[in-house]
C-alpha positions, 0 to 999 in steps of 0.5 A, a space after each residue: 356110385 354115391 357122391 357128396 353134394 355141395 349142400 352136404 358139405 356144411 362143415 366145410 363152408 367158406 368163411 365169409 367177410 360178413 354175416 349180414 343178410 340181404 338188405 330189405 327193399 333192395 334190388 341189384 342189377 349186374 351189367 354183363 353185356 359188354 364186348 371186352 375188346 381190350 381182352 383180345 379174346 374170342 370169349 366174352 370178357 365176363 366169362 374169363 376165369 379168376 381163381 377158377 370161377 367166371 369173373 361175372 360170378 363174383 358180382 352175381 354172388 355179391 348181389 345175391 348176398 346183399 339183395 337176396 333173390 331180387 337180382 337181375 343180370 343184363 347179358 349181351 355179347 355171347 348172351 347164351 354162353 354167359 346165361 348158361 354159366 350164370 344159371 349153372 351157378 345160381 340154379 336150384 341145385 346150386 343152393 343159390 337163389 334164382 336170378 333174372 337174366 335180361 338180354 340187351 339185344 343192341 349194345 347201346 350203352 350202360 344206361 340202355 342196359 339198365 333200362 332193360 331190367 325195368 320189366 323184371 322189377 316194375 312190370 312183373 308185379 312181384 316186387 317194387 324196390 326202394 332202391 337199386 344196387 348197380 354192379 359191373 360184371 368185371 369187378 372180382 375184387 369188390 368186397 361186400 363190406 364196401 357195398 354195405 358201406 355204400 348203402 349206409 352212406 346212401 341212406 344217411 345222406 338220403 341221396 338219390 344217387 350214391 357212387 363209388 369213386 377212387 383216386 388214381 395217379 393215372 386216371 386215363 381211360 376212366 370217367 372223371 368225377 367232377 365236383 362243385 368248387 364251392 361245396 365239393 359235392 359231386 356235380 357230374 361224371 364225364 367220360 374220358 372221350 368227352 372230357 376237355 384237358 382240364 377234366 382229364 387232369 382230375 384224378 378221382 374216377 367213377 368206379 361204376 358201382 351205384 346205389 340209386 333210389 327206386 323212384 328215380 332210376 327208370 324215370 331218369 333213364 327214360 330221359 337220357 339222350 346219346 349226346 356224347 362221343 360214342 353215341 351211347 346212352 350213359 348211365 353216368 348221366 343220371 348223376 347230373 340229372 339228379 343234381 339238376 332236380 336238386 336231389 342229393 348225390 353222395 360219393 364213397 371214396 375207396 381206400 384201396 382204389 384197385 378194389 373197385 376197378 374193372 378188369 379190361 385187359 389180360 394184364 389186369 386179369 392176371 393182377 386180379 388173379 393174384 389178389 383173389 388167390 391171396 385173399 382166398 389163402 388168407 381166409 382159409 389160414 384164418 379158418 384153421 387150415 395149415 399151408 406149408 408154403 401159402 404162396 405156392 398153394 393154389 385154391 379156387 374160389 369154390 373149394 371148401 377145406 376142413 379145419 386142421 387139414 394140411 396143404 404142402 407146397 405146390 398143391 392145386 385145389 380146383 373147381 368144387 373140391 371139398 376136403 374134410 378135417 385133419 386131411 393131408 395133401 402133399 406136394 405136387 398134387 392137383 385135385 379137381 372137383 373131388 369130395 375128400 373125407 376126414 383124415 385122408 392122406 394124399 401123397 406126392 404128385 397125384 392127379 384126381 378129377 371128379 371123384 370121391 375119397 372117403 375117410 381114412 383112405 391113403 393115396 399116392 404117390 403118383 396116383 391118377 384118379 380119372 372121373 367117377 371113382 369112389 375110394 371107400 373108407 380106409 382103402 389104399 391106392 398106391 404109386 403108379 395106379 390109374 383108376 377110372 369109373 371104379 369103386 374100390 371097397 372099404 379097406 381094399 388095396 391097390 398098392 402099385 402099378 395097376 389099371 382099374 377101369 369100369 370096375 366094382 371092387 368089394 371090401 378087403 380086396 388085394 389087387 396085386 402089382 401089374 393087375 389090369 382090368 381089360 374093360 374095352 374091346 375096341 367097340 364097347 366098355 364092360 364091367 369087372 366085378 370083384 367081390 369081398 375078400 378076393 386076393 388077386 396076384 401080380 400081373 393079372 388080367 381081368 377080361 371084362 365082363 367078368 365076376 370074381 366070386 367072394 374069397 377067391 384067389 387069383 394066382 399071379 400071371 393069370 388071365 381071367 376070362 370066365 366068371 370065378 365061383 366063390 372061394 376058388 383058386 384060378 391059375 391060367 398060365 403056361 406050364 414051367 419047364 425046368 432043365 437042371 444043369 442046362 445053363 452050366 453045359 451051355 457055358 462049357 459049350 460056348 465059353 464063359 461070357 461068350 454068347 452063341 451066334 443067334 443067326 445060323 447063317 452067320 456061322 460057317 458050316 464047320 462051326 455048326 458041325 463042331 457044335 453039333 458034335 459037342 451038343 450032349 445036353 438032354 432034356 430032364 425026364 422030370 419037369 417041375 410043376 
């Protein structure tokens, strides 16, 4: 059963905000080790999804686009689970460059976290970065254009450290950026727990995104001491250390302060979800996809859509779904991890999962595709049809009220209403094979394992339990008995509109005898076949 790969879907790639490649001499570090206490969750904060994708992957993808394969990710809390998600998203099969994952076994602060990556870059012998880009794993709204501007400013000002800042009306909870009164240059960053009232009154905050010179970063980290309220090794201390050494510190102020802020609470997660989904919709609208009501259309981050496809209201496209060109998805559909071809029409209220639909097929309304279904070119699946682990051949039809499971159905097959593949005997699953050109009448049961030969006809109401040879007619049902005039005599006996007593014990003996004397109906000598 073939499936299109993500690499095959090149014509449906997501439009990017920039076409620039990796910056030479740059390495990136993504910090994803924190607990995320304010999320009040059993799950690590960076694994919470935003638009169907783990939060940390937004930072990882940014790092890969800007720094190429020179990316290290620091994990800590739930390290195994976080590592698994990252590896699945950045492994060789995904088409992404591999990354290095480093575990921070003791959560001793941001400075200590970055220090754990030193062996990856300085002791491996493969690459010595000229500068480092440091990102947090909880900033899904950060844009690539912002990072490239940060890198440009760092180079223009020949800074040792360049930080990303924002001005907030309410800066509580964030580290404050303290500037020199005479020059307005950044002098240090003070975390809120260590700030005095005058420092807390500052509205410029540290976003937590940095560019640091390669010859300065690790030597500075080795000198940091945990002399703060939390007893941690703060990465922010390198700013003051650079100033003390007389090395320039630059800052880039965000125009939109919310772009660089981390997600720390459920409320912030919900807000980030809305922003990201709006951005996704806008990109696809700009790329030539039509949405009747964009606000009610939900598209996950990794979905791909071809030009001139149309999405009606209340459509959800999830996971790794790919939709081709000129296709239509009507209202109320939820499609997850599916590959859908060109000129496909999906009618209202369908649910599809992990399946492939080839060009020119029509499905719905109220069709349910469970995992591992292939609907071949030009095939039709109609209302109230459930399909599971089945291939429906080119031009074949299952228009209504059927269940097809564990089946391989050939070309040009007609599946009548009420047809069921009986694929499970309570112990094991078995396969049904229906070859090309078969006609299956309504209310048919195909008891697997069974094969229906090419060109055969299965009469309505048949239960098929044995293999059917090519070009056969199969009828398996009780013989019809017809008694002409029986209904009229029954009415005369019991009276129009009066039903007979079904339980003989409820009627008197006299009534039963009277009825017996009047009963004159005799079976017909002929029976209709």
